Residue, then its C-alpha position, 0 to 999 in steps of 0.5 A: m472474515f465475516r465472523e471478524y466483522t460480526k465481532s467488530l459490531f460488539k467490540r467494546v471500545d475503551k473510550r477512557q484510554l482513547m480520550q486521555f492525553k497519553p497514548p493508549r496501551l497496546p496489547q503485547r500478544i503476537y498472532t501467528k499463522t503458517l500459510n500455504i499459498d494457493n497458486k489459483h488464488y494468487g493468479k486471481f489476485c494478479q489478474e485483478v491488479a494486472w501484475p505482469a508475469s514475474e518470478h517475484v511475488h507482488p509486494l502487497y500480496l503477503q500483506m493482503l493474506s495477513l488481513p485476517l490476522q490483522m483483524r484478530c489483532l485489532l479485535d484483541k480484548q486488550s485493544p482499546f480501538p474499534l475495528l469499524g471506522l478505522i481509516h487505513c492511512a499509510n502503508k510500508v512494505e520491505v522485501f528482504e529476500h525472494c519469497s517462494l510461492s511453493e514454501p510455507v510462509e509463517c506470518r506474525v502480526r502484532f501492534s508496534d506503535v501508536r502516536p497522536h494525530a490531529r484527528g485522534w490516534e494513529v496505530d501501527v500493525l506490524l507483519d513479519a513474514l518468515q520462510n525457513s525461519k528467516c524474515v523475508y518480508k515486513a509490512v506496517s499498516s497504519y490506521l487512523v482512529k478518529v476520536k476527540a482526544v485532549h492531545v494536540a497534533p498539527r492539523a493537516a489540510q482537509t483536502e489536497h489538490v495537484s499543484t499548478d505551479k510551474s516549478d521544477e517539481a511539477i515539470h518533472r512529473e511524468l505520466v505512467s498510465t491511467l486506471t479505471a476503478s469501476s462500480d464493482t471494484g470493491r466487491r471484486y477485491a473483497a472476494i479475493s482479499g476477504d475484506y468485506n468492509p461495508i464502505h467498499l461494497s455498495t452505495v447503500s452500505a457506504k452511506a451508513f458510514g458517511f460516504k456518498t458512494a462505495i470507495a475502493h480499497g486503498m490496497w487495491t489502488l496501491a497494488c494496481v499502481i505498482s503493477q502499472f509502474v512495473d509494466n510501464a518500466a518493462d515497456k520502456a526497457t523493450v523500446d530502449d533495448t530495441v534502440e540499443a540493439k541498432a546502435e554499435s557505439i561503446d557508450n551504448a554497450e556500457k549503458k546496457q551493462g549498467s542496467g541491472d537495477d532496471k532489469a530487476l524492476c522490469n522483472g517485478y523486484i520491488k524492494e520497498v514500498s511506502c505510501k500515504f493514502k490521502q483522499p478516498v477513491y469514490l466508485p466509479n472513478e478514473l485515475t491518473v498515475f504520475s511518476k517523479s524521479l528522486a535522482s536529484s533528491s538524495s536527502a529525500t531518498s535516504k530518509s524514506c528508504a530504510n532498506p539498504y538493498a534498495k538503490n533506485s527510487t521513484e515517487l508516484e502520485v495518483t490523482s482523479a482524472k477529473g477533479s485533480i484530487i490526490h488519492l495517494h502518494a508513494f515511494l518505490h525502491y528497487 
């Protein structure tokens, strides 16, 4: 994607549209490409994000493969947005059916929405992935375009820190794992994803865009978090199965029969992911992953989960181990 980044240097930005009160016009063109998944490439991706062996494709892999189409969409001549300087602020993925690695995948990418933000505009780029003419996967990437426009939106706090309150919500936070982001994480992931944005590659190139050091790709962080959550669930299931195997009570037998959703999760079947990226992960860094069950918050679950096939939900939070800064907040439905 070097060609796309080169084009972005000469991309003309329609400042008039970006600075007006009403939302800018979105191009209607749909960018399409049929992909044949390379098993070696997928293996490298799984190794990088520590995805456990599974018959199901990592829920972020197809979205990563669609990045060149997303860049072409953002570089559309009718698009008023710049490519360099965009901030990936949110992500949502829905998996409708099992995606086969051995069959072609048709990807369709287009703009889907734009709305006011306290710091500019937030624009959505939609991916639909089809196999055998049937939509099996959908992903929305939300990008922040920073601009001093005349529209008004509520201003959020500049930084977010982990709450120290002894509330019920804080008490139920459970440690999932820790995650190490090394100084070369951005370059490693760029080699796999093709996302060679300078802010991820080195301290020198990142400083040119206002960052003190290189920052990790948000998709790398989220992909690793999902992998670790699934792996942690599999470890717990192994322990539970061992305990249940030693018990002979009817209650335990009934519990095991009702654990289908947990088994699907252990096998990597994530049906929906929604994430908001908070603060950037400066490299190198040590991260901590926490989980929080949504079983007692049915209203929150119903609002955040649009996929009717997803029954169980888990809330995830990623913080820096030292500064307790929140880097991302995600919901997984399975």
